[in-house]
DSSP file (Angstrom, degrees, kcal/mol; ACC not computed):
  #  RESIDUE AA STRUCTURE BP1 BP2  ACC     N-H-->O    O-->H-N    N-H-->O    O-->H-N    TCO  KAPPA ALPHA  PHI   PSI    X-CA   Y-CA   Z-CA
    1    1 A M     >        0   0    0      0, 0.0     4,-1.3     0, 0.0     3,-0.4   0.000 360.0 360.0 360.0 -24.0    3.3  151.6  145.4
    2    2 A E  H  >  +     0   0    0      1,-0.2     4,-2.0     2,-0.2     5,-0.1   0.877 360.0  57.3 -63.2 -36.9    5.1  152.6  142.3
    3    3 A W  H  > S+     0   0    0      1,-0.2     4,-2.5     2,-0.2    -1,-0.2   0.844 100.8  59.0 -62.4 -33.8    8.4  153.0  144.3
    4    4 A F  H  > S+     0   0    0     -3,-0.4     4,-2.3     2,-0.2    -1,-0.2   0.942 108.6  42.3 -60.4 -49.2    8.1  149.4  145.4
    5    5 A W  H  X S+     0   0    0     -4,-1.3     4,-2.6     1,-0.2    -1,-0.2   0.845 112.1  55.1 -69.4 -33.1    8.1  148.1  141.8
    6    6 A W  H  X S+     0   0    0     -4,-2.0     4,-2.5     2,-0.2    -1,-0.2   0.927 109.8  46.6 -63.7 -43.9   10.9  150.5  140.8
    7    7 A L  H  X S+     0   0    0     -4,-2.5     4,-2.5     2,-0.2    -2,-0.2   0.899 112.6  50.1 -63.5 -41.9   13.1  149.1  143.7
    8    8 A I  H  X S+     0   0    0     -4,-2.3     4,-2.5     2,-0.2    -2,-0.2   0.935 112.0  47.9 -62.0 -45.9   12.3  145.6  142.6
    9    9 A L  H  X S+     0   0    0     -4,-2.6     4,-2.5     2,-0.2    -2,-0.2   0.925 113.0  47.1 -61.0 -46.7   13.2  146.4  139.0
   10   10 A M  H  X S+     0   0    0     -4,-2.5     4,-2.6     1,-0.2    -1,-0.2   0.888 112.0  51.1 -64.8 -38.8   16.4  148.1  139.9
   11   11 A G  H  X S+     0   0    0     -4,-2.5     4,-2.5     2,-0.2    -1,-0.2   0.914 111.2  47.8 -63.3 -43.2   17.3  145.2  142.3
   12   12 A C  H  X S+     0   0    0     -4,-2.5     4,-2.7     2,-0.2    -2,-0.2   0.908 112.4  49.0 -64.9 -41.9   16.7  142.7  139.5
   13   13 A L  H  X S+     0   0    0     -4,-2.5     4,-2.6     2,-0.2    -2,-0.2   0.917 111.9  48.6 -63.7 -42.9   18.7  144.7  137.0
   14   14 A A  H  X S+     0   0    0     -4,-2.6     4,-2.5     2,-0.2    -2,-0.2   0.922 112.7  48.5 -62.8 -43.7   21.6  145.0  139.5
   15   15 A W  H  X S+     0   0    0     -4,-2.5     4,-2.6     2,-0.2     5,-0.2   0.930 112.3  48.7 -61.0 -46.7   21.5  141.3  140.2
   16   16 A Y  H  X S+     0   0    0     -4,-2.7     4,-2.7     1,-0.2    -2,-0.2   0.912 112.1  48.3 -61.3 -44.4   21.4  140.4  136.5
   17   17 A I  H  X S+     0   0    0     -4,-2.6     4,-2.4     2,-0.2     5,-0.2   0.921 112.3  48.9 -64.1 -44.1   24.4  142.7  135.7
   18   18 A C  H  X S+     0   0    0     -4,-2.5     4,-2.4     1,-0.2    -2,-0.2   0.931 113.9  45.7 -61.0 -46.0   26.4  141.3  138.6
   19   19 A I  H  X S+     0   0    0     -4,-2.6     4,-2.8     2,-0.2     5,-0.3   0.908 111.7  52.2 -65.0 -41.8   25.7  137.7  137.5
   20   20 A A  H  X S+     0   0    0     -4,-2.7     4,-2.2    -5,-0.2    -2,-0.2   0.919 112.8  44.5 -61.9 -43.9   26.5  138.5  133.8
   21   21 A F  H  X S+     0   0    0     -4,-2.4     4,-2.7     2,-0.2    -1,-0.2   0.905 113.7  50.4 -66.9 -40.6   29.8  140.1  134.7
   22   22 A Y  H  X S+     0   0    0     -4,-2.4     4,-2.7    -5,-0.2     5,-0.3   0.936 112.5  45.9 -62.9 -46.8   30.7  137.2  137.1
   23   23 A V  H  X S+     0   0    0     -4,-2.8     4,-2.5     1,-0.2    -1,-0.2   0.909 114.9  48.0 -63.8 -42.2   29.9  134.5  134.5
   24   24 A G  H  X S+     0   0    0     -4,-2.2     4,-1.9    -5,-0.3    -2,-0.2   0.904 112.8  48.4 -64.2 -41.7   31.8  136.4  131.8
   25   25 A Y  H  X S+     0   0    0     -4,-2.7     4,-1.4     2,-0.2    -2,-0.2   0.934 115.8  42.4 -65.0 -48.1   34.8  136.9  134.1
   26   26 A R  H  X S+     0   0    0     -4,-2.7     4,-2.2     1,-0.2    -2,-0.2   0.881 112.2  55.6 -67.1 -37.3   35.0  133.3  135.2
   27   27 A G  H  X S+     0   0    0     -4,-2.5     4,-2.6    -5,-0.3    -1,-0.2   0.867 102.1  57.0 -62.9 -36.9   34.3  132.1  131.7
   28   28 A L  H  X S+     0   0    0     -4,-1.9     4,-2.2     1,-0.2    -1,-0.2   0.926 109.5  44.7 -59.8 -45.5   37.3  134.1  130.4
   29   29 A F  H  X S+     0   0    0     -4,-1.4     4,-2.4     2,-0.2    -2,-0.2   0.874 112.1  52.3 -68.3 -36.8   39.6  132.2  132.8
   30   30 A D  H  X S+     0   0    0     -4,-2.2     4,-2.3     2,-0.2    -2,-0.2   0.908 110.5  47.8 -64.3 -41.2   38.0  128.9  131.9
   31   31 A I  H  X S+     0   0    0     -4,-2.6     4,-2.6     2,-0.2    -2,-0.2   0.907 111.2  50.5 -67.0 -41.5   38.6  129.5  128.2
   32   32 A R  H  X S+     0   0    0     -4,-2.2     4,-2.2    -5,-0.2    -2,-0.2   0.925 111.9  48.1 -59.9 -44.3   42.2  130.5  128.8
   33   33 A E  H  X S+     0   0    0     -4,-2.4     4,-2.3     1,-0.2    -2,-0.2   0.899 111.0  51.0 -63.2 -41.1   42.7  127.4  130.9
   34   34 A M  H  X S+     0   0    0     -4,-2.3     4,-2.5     2,-0.2    -2,-0.2   0.922 110.7  47.7 -64.0 -44.9   41.1  125.2  128.2
   35   35 A F  H  X S+     0   0    0     -4,-2.6     4,-2.4     2,-0.2    -1,-0.2   0.880 111.1  51.5 -64.7 -37.2   43.3  126.7  125.4
   36   36 A A  H  X S+     0   0    0     -4,-2.2     4,-2.1     2,-0.2    -1,-0.2   0.910 111.0  48.2 -64.3 -41.5   46.4  126.2  127.5
   37   37 A M  H  X S+     0   0    0     -4,-2.3     4,-2.4     2,-0.2    -2,-0.2   0.908 112.1  48.9 -65.6 -41.6   45.5  122.6  128.1
   38   38 A L  H  X S+     0   0    0     -4,-2.5     4,-2.4     2,-0.2    -2,-0.2   0.900 110.9  50.1 -65.0 -40.5   44.9  122.1  124.4
   39   39 A A  H  X S+     0   0    0     -4,-2.4     4,-2.3     2,-0.2    -1,-0.2   0.892 110.8  50.2 -64.5 -39.0   48.2  123.7  123.5
   40   40 A E  H  X S+     0   0    0     -4,-2.1     4,-2.3     2,-0.2    -2,-0.2   0.919 111.2  48.2 -65.7 -43.6   50.0  121.4  126.0
   41   41 A R  H  X S+     0   0    0     -4,-2.4     4,-2.7     2,-0.2    -2,-0.2   0.911 111.2  50.8 -62.1 -41.9   48.3  118.3  124.5
   42   42 A Q  H  X S+     0   0    0     -4,-2.4     4,-2.6     1,-0.2    -2,-0.2   0.908 110.2  49.3 -63.8 -41.1   49.2  119.4  121.0
   43   43 A A  H  X S+     0   0    0     -4,-2.3     4,-2.3     2,-0.2    -1,-0.2   0.897 111.9  49.1 -64.1 -40.1   52.8  119.9  122.0
   44   44 A Q  H  X S+     0   0    0     -4,-2.3     4,-2.7     2,-0.2    -2,-0.2   0.912 111.5  49.1 -65.3 -41.9   52.9  116.5  123.7
   45   45 A D  H  X S+     0   0    0     -4,-2.7     4,-2.7     2,-0.2    -2,-0.2   0.919 112.3  47.7 -63.7 -43.4   51.3  114.9  120.6
   46   46 A L  H  X S+     0   0    0     -4,-2.6     4,-2.4     2,-0.2    -1,-0.2   0.904 113.0  48.6 -63.8 -40.8   53.9  116.6  118.3
   47   47 A Q  H  X S+     0   0    0     -4,-2.3     4,-2.2     2,-0.2     5,-0.2   0.914 112.7  47.8 -65.5 -42.5   56.7  115.5  120.6
   48   48 A R  H  X S+     0   0    0     -4,-2.7     4,-2.2     2,-0.2    -2,-0.2   0.907 113.1  48.4 -64.5 -42.0   55.4  111.9  120.7
   49   49 A D  H  X S+     0   0    0     -4,-2.7     4,-1.1     1,-0.2    -2,-0.2   0.892 114.5  45.7 -66.3 -39.7   55.0  111.9  116.9
   50   50 A N  H  < S+     0   0    0     -4,-2.4    -2,-0.2    -5,-0.2    -1,-0.2   0.848 119.7  39.0 -73.5 -34.4   58.5  113.3  116.3
   51   51 A S  H  < S+     0   0    0     -4,-2.2    -2,-0.2    -5,-0.2    -1,-0.2   0.755 111.2  58.3 -87.5 -25.1   60.3  111.0  118.8
   52   52 A G  H  < S-     0   0    0     -4,-2.2    -2,-0.2    -5,-0.2    -3,-0.2   0.809  79.8-177.3 -76.4 -30.5   58.3  107.9  118.0
   53   53 A G     <  -     0   0    0     -4,-1.1     2,-0.9    -5,-0.2    -1,-0.2  -0.404  56.7 -17.8  67.9-142.6   59.2  107.7  114.4
   54   54 A N              0   0    0      1,-0.2    -1,-0.1    -2,-0.1    -5,-0.0  -0.824 360.0 360.0-101.8  97.3   57.6  104.9  112.4
   55   55 A E              0   0    0     -2,-0.9    -1,-0.2     0, 0.0    -2,-0.1   0.439 360.0 360.0 -93.0 360.0   56.3  102.3  114.9
């Protein structure tokens, strides 16, 4: 019966590791996308402020 719990434990650890890497990998791309969007907004705001003058 000990082998059963060992298999369950190893399966749970493998599942946890896979999910942790997947979430980290996807999160990295989400953060990159968010920073790119923020940089684009900032560039648009700067361009609008510079071209708009004193309205």
